[in-house]
N, C-alpha and C positions, 0 to 999 in steps of 0.2 A: 411465594417462592422462598424457599430457605437457603439465605447466602451462604450460611457457613457449609452447608450441604453441596451447594453450588461450586464454592472453592475445595472443599475436596472432593469433590467428582473430578477437577482439572488435572489431578492426579494420576501418572501412568502407573500400569498396574506394579512395577517394580518399586514405582517412589511410594504406594499406599502399603506394600509387605515392609518398606525402611520405615514409613512413619509409623506403623502398628509397633515397629520393636524400638524405634524411639520412645513411644509412650510408656512403654513396659521401664526402658530404662530409668523415665523421667519420675515414676508414679509413686506415691506415696501409698503404706500397705492397703488402708480402707479406700481412700478417694482415688487412688490410681485404678481399680477394678470399673469405678463409673465411667473415669475417662476411655477407656477401651473399650466397655459396653456401649457410651453414647457414639463413640468412633464408628464401631461394627454397623450400629442401627441407620446411624445417618450415611452410610456409603452402600448399603443394601438397594437391590434394585427398586423395590416399592417405596415411594417416600411417605413417610411419616407426618401425622403433622405433631405439633407441640403437644396438644394435649394425651395424644398416643404413645409419643415419647416418655413422658414424663410418667403415663400408666405402666409403661414396660420397664422402666429403671426404678421408681419406687412403688412396686404393687401392693404393698401393704398400706400405704399411707402416702398419698398423692402431697409431694413438696415442691411447688413451682420454684421458691426462692432458692433452693438449692440446684436446680436444674438449671436455671439461669446461671448461676455460679458456676455449675460445671462446663457450661458452655464458653464460659469464658475462660476458663482453666484449658480447654482444648486449644480455643485459638491462640491461647500463650504457647501452648506447645507446638501448635502448628507454624506460631510467626518462629519460633526459635529453629523448629527444623527448616524451612526453607531459608533461613537467614546465614546457618551454617551449611546447607548445600550450595548456595549461592557461591559462599566462601570457598567451598571445593571445587566448585567448578568453573568461577570466575580467574582464568589465567592471564586477562588482560595485564597491560603494561599497569593502568590505573589500581589494580587490586594488589599489584607486588609492590608500588609506591606507600599505598597505605598500609599492608603490613611492616615494611622497612620504617614505617614514620613511627609506627606502635614499637617497633623493636628499640629504635632510637630512643623513644621516649622512657622507655623501660630501664634504657641502661644508664641514660644521666639518671634518673630515680635512683637507681642502684650503685650510683658513686662510680662509673666507669667511664669517664667523657672521651677516652680516645676509640675505645671501641665504637660509642654512640656518634662520634663524628664520622669516624669510617662509614658505618651505616648511613649517615645522612647525607654523604659523599654518594654514593652506591645509588641514593634514592634520587637524589637531583638528577644523577646523569641520565636515568631511568628516565623520568620525567619530562627530562628535556627531548630528549632524542626522540620519545615518541608525543611529543607535545600535549602533554596531561599539565595543562595550567593550571586547573584549580588543585588538583595534588601539588603539582610543583609551588605554589604559593604557602603552602601549610610548610612543605618544608622549609621554604625562605625563613617563615616566623618561628620555628622552631630552632634553627639556625642564629638568628636573631637574639632569641632568647637567651641563649647560651653561647652569646659572641666572646664572653669572658674568660672562656675557657684556655688554656694555654695550646689548648688543639684547636683552635678555631681559625677561619682564615680571616683576613681585616675584614671589618665592620662595614667600610665603607664600599669595599667590591661586592658583598653580599645585599645591600641596599640598593647600589646599582642595578644587578642581577633580577633582584626584587621587581625594581619599576619596570623595568624591561619586559619582564614575565608579565606585571598587571597590565601593558600595552596590548598584549598580544591577545591575553585572555579578555580584555576588554574589548578586542574590535572583535572575536569570536564571539561574544554576547550581542552583540550589538548586531553583528550577520544572523545570528539566528533570530533574535525579535524580530528584524526586518522580514525573515521568510516567515515566520508563525504569524505575522500579521498578512502577510501578503496571501498564504496560503487561506487564511480564515476571509478575506475577501472574495478571493477565488469562489470558494464553499460555498458563499452567499449567492453569487453572481451564476453557477453551476443550476441551481433551483430554477434560475430563469432561463435556462438554455444557455444560447449565443446573445442574445438580447440584453447585453451588459452596459456597463459604464466603461467607459477609457482606461483599461487597465494597466495600460502602456503609462500612461500620466500617473495613475496611482503607485506604480511601482517606483518611478523616479522621486515622487513625493517622499516615500518610505526609506528610501534609499539617503537622497538629501538630508531626512531627518535624523536619520544614525550615522549620518557622513562615512556612508560606503561608496560614494562614486568611483573614489580611486583605488578601492581596493582590489588589490588582484591575488590569484592564486599563489599564497607564499607558502603553505601547505595543504595535507589532504584536507583536513576537516574546518579550513576556510574555503577551499576549492570548492568543496561538496556544498556549500552554503551558497557560495555564489553562484554555482550550478543551476543549484536549486531556484534560484532567485529568477535567473536566465531563462528556463524552461517553463517556469510559470508565465514569461511574457511569451513565449513561443507559443504556448499552447493556446494563445489568447490569437495572436496573430497568425496561425495554422504554419507557420515558417517553419517547417521541420527539416529540409535540406539545410537551412543557412546554419540551423543550432546543431546539427550532427557535424558539421564541418568544424563550428567551433570548439565543442567539447570533446571530440576526439582529438582536436591537436592539443588541448589543455592538458585531457588523457595522457596521452603521449609523451609530452615534454614532463608531466611530474612523474611519471614512471621511469623516463631514460635517468631525468635529474636526481633524483632521490628515493622511487621507489615507493612502498607500501611496507610498513612494521605490520607484523601480527595484531598489535594494540589499534591499528588505522584500519582493520579488516570492515567495519560497516561503513567508512566514508568510500574505501573502494570499491564495496558492491553497491551503493548505492550510485557512485559516478559511473558503474556499467550499467546498472539498467538503464540510467538515464540517456545514455549514450547508443545500446541496444533499442531501447524504444525510438530514440529518435531516426535511426538507418531504418527500422521499419516503416515507420509513419513516408519516409523519405525514399521506399521500395528499394532498398540494398539489404534484401534478406537473407543473404549469404552471411555478408560481414557482421549483422545481426546475431544470426545463430553463432558466429564465432566467440562473438562478445560473452553471449549469454552462457554457452557452453564453459567458458573461462570463469562465470559467477559461480555458476553449479561447481564446478571446481572447487572452488574455494570454500562452498558451503558441505562439502565432504568431512564425514569423520565426529567422532563424540564431542570434539572440545567446540564444534559450532554450532551448537544447540542454541545459543542466544542470539543467533542469527536466522531464526527458521523464521521470522516474519517474509524475508527475503525468498525464501523456497518457492510458494505459492506465487508470486508476482515472476520470478523468470521461469516458472513451469508454462503460465498461461500464455505470456510472451514466446516464448520456444514454441509452443503450439501454433500459434498464428502465424509465425515465418515458416513452419514446416508445409502450413497449406499452398502457403505461394510457392514452395518448392517441389509441388508434385508429391508431397509426403504426409497425407492429410491421414491416413491411416495410424501412423504414426502420431501426430496431433492427437487423433481419438483417442488412442494407447495412453498417452501423456495425461490428458484429463479425467480418464476411465480412473486410471490409478488416485492421479489426485484427491478422488472424492471416494476413496475407498480407504486411507491412510490412517493410521493412528499414530497422534489423536486427530481427531477429525478436524476439519479446514472451521474458521472463524465462518460466521454465518454470513456476511457480506461477500468473503472470498469464495465461500458456498456457491452462492447466487452467480456469481459473475463468471464462475466454473462450468455451472449447469447452463447457463445460456451461451458460453462460447461454445461448449460441444452440441448444443441446439445445430449453429451453423457449421461445426463439421459434420455432422450427421446431415444435415440439409444438404451439404456438398456431393456426400457419397450419395445421395438419391433415396437416404433411407428416412423417408417422412413422418413413419408411423413412429419410428425410434425420437426423430426429433421432436413429434407432437407429445409424447410421452415424457420425454426431457422438459419440455416447456411444462407442462402441468405440475410437475415435481417443484416449478418454483414456487408455489403454493403462498402465495402473496396477493394483495390486492396492488391493482394499479395506483391507490392513492399511498399505499406505505412503500412504493419501491419510487415513485417519484419524490415521496419525503426524504426518503432516504439514501437515494442513487442518483437521483436527478431526472431533469425532463429527458436528456439525451438518453440516458440507460434504458428511461422506459420506452422511448419510441422505439430505439431497436428492437426491443423484446415486441411491442406490439406490430411492426413492420414483420419481422421474422414468422410471429404468430401468423398474420393473416396469407402470407404467402404459402406457410406450410398446411392452411387449411384450403387454399385455391388447389397444390398439389395433389392433395386429397381427394380432390374431387368435391369439398362441400364451397361451392359458389357464394350459396345464401350468407354460410357463417362468414366466411373472405368479406363480402358486401357491407356485412353488419361492423366488421373491425374496422373497414376504409371511412364509413362515418362516423364512426367512435374516434378516431385520430383525428379526422376531421374537425368534429365538435372539439376537441379539446384544445385542437391549436387554435381554433379561429374564437374561442371564448377567450384563451390568455392572449392573442395577439389579431384583436381586430383588424387594425391597420386602419389605413384611410387617410390621404393627405389631409381632409375636414377636421380630424380630431387631433391634427399635430401642426404648431403653427411654425416650427422650423425643425423639422425631423434631422439627429444628426446623421442617418444613413438612409439609401434608398430602401434595404430591409425593414427600415421603421414604418413606413408607407405603406407596404404591402402586405396584403391578409397572409396572415401566417407569421408575421415577422421575418425573423431570420431562418426560420422553418418554412417559406414560402414554396421555396423547391420540393418538398415532403408532398404540398397540398398538389403541385405539380406531378409529383410521380404518380401519387394517387388517381388522379385524373387518367391518367394517361391507363393505368390498372383498370380502374373500373371501365373503361371505353373498350378495353381488351375481354373483360368479362362480360359484358352486357354483346359484344360484337366479336367472337372469335377469329371470325374471317376477316378483320382487320389488319392480321399480320400479312396478309395477300396485297397489301393494298399500298403503294408507293407515298401515299400521304400522310400514313400512321409511321412509315418506315422513316420519313425527314422529322416526323415529331420528336422520335425515339432517338433519332441523332442530334438533333439539337439540345436534348436534355444536359448532357455535363455542362453546356456552358449557364445553365441555372445553378448548379452546388458552388457552396459557400465562397469558394475562393479558387484561384488558379492551379492551386495545389490540392487538388481533390484529397479528401480521406479515405481510405480503403473501404470503412464501412458502405460511407456512401456508394462509393462505384461497387460494391458488391451487390447493393438491390439493382442497381442500374444493370449489372452484368446480368442477372435474371430476368428483364425485361429484353433486353437485347436477346439473351439466348432463345425467348421464346421466340423472337422475331424471326430468330433465324434457322430455327427449329433442331437447335444444337443442345447439349449436355450444359447445365450451368457454368457445372466445375470447369470444364474445358472454355468456355468463354470468358468467366472471372479470372482464369491464368494469363488469358491477352489480354485483357482488358490492362490489368496492374501490371504488365510490363508498357505499355503506352506511356 
């Protein structure tokens, strides 16, 4: 794969046109024509190999040395273009502070210290108000450098402010490091599913190591990092309800006391998403939607392109909420639109959107479309487990099994059941004989933390082998007991959705109707 071509293809239609004009302005008479020619060849629909490109560029005498030099020059043009575009699009406080700092430096060198100091004071105020600790440190360093100017402020006061800023910057950096470390540990645990290590203990160890036990939300940036750490612990404990109350109180307090400046938009969006997700998982769907709509409103406008990463996440969560508010058709429309946007969704987000769309089609009773969408995932189970984790794969395989069953393909559904059971038993054989001191009861059971999945599959298999079971009280009792086997008293909605299908079969009612009832319990 040609990395330069891949990078160029990320440009939108307008950006490609602008880049072509940019090359025209930068080029030298002889070499410049080749710059443009190589660019045109790289972005055409059909990908060409290096020998083919060389033959097109130098038809009379192939010149690999000149070709690779040309590629380097085109990459420099692209880098300069992206840097210039970024400076034009970046309207954050950090960009403004850097611009004023550059201007002040120029004014000092040009011998206009009064205006230079005036510019530095503006840069200091802007950086301080928007918690831009790193640029603010550069401002203080330049003030100290030119403290002998008659227009300067007293040096001891500058140094005191610099030291205070350094403490705030150091605390933010430590919180960021702790957050990253915890995310890495959680990523490793995710591949093993819920059979994890004591991550609560891990969180406390990391916070202790970076001296963050007593830290509190003094700023949007720090609040966001602390909430991220608290959320990581919540995801392990599945304590969504407690976290939702906690983060909503913190967010409202920050909003009321300080508000969120435009430069703090990314922190506000992260907080809104964490809050909306916790409310969704604790079944406060309407409140979750309200916060999601507030976040989507913040994402509107051309100046917010730098926050594009939040768009898919807000859309996916909004679609999930709407399904539980009897607005499943709106959920489908949102996800279908997300899958046809330009530029296309990144690969992981696209896979997540397609899998979520499968379940929404299933709720509508459109099993053929759900099956078609499932097939379009186009990845092996091994790849999905490596990239997205065991739990993601289990949801996909369970959904696939139910789709085949609804389509009348009982043999295929039984094959899926056997495959899921085999995978779980291979990874979590269980058995007290193999464990000297199991940390939890889950560890001693076949299937480990997913023993409830094995129990669920057993119920579905019995139903496939004998459909008349739905008429027998004994089977109804087994189905009624199933929620007790879920991983915690705060059952997650994904697990309950599979249970709802089983309950719908037992009651002879539409799945979606039963799902909405179960979600309200």
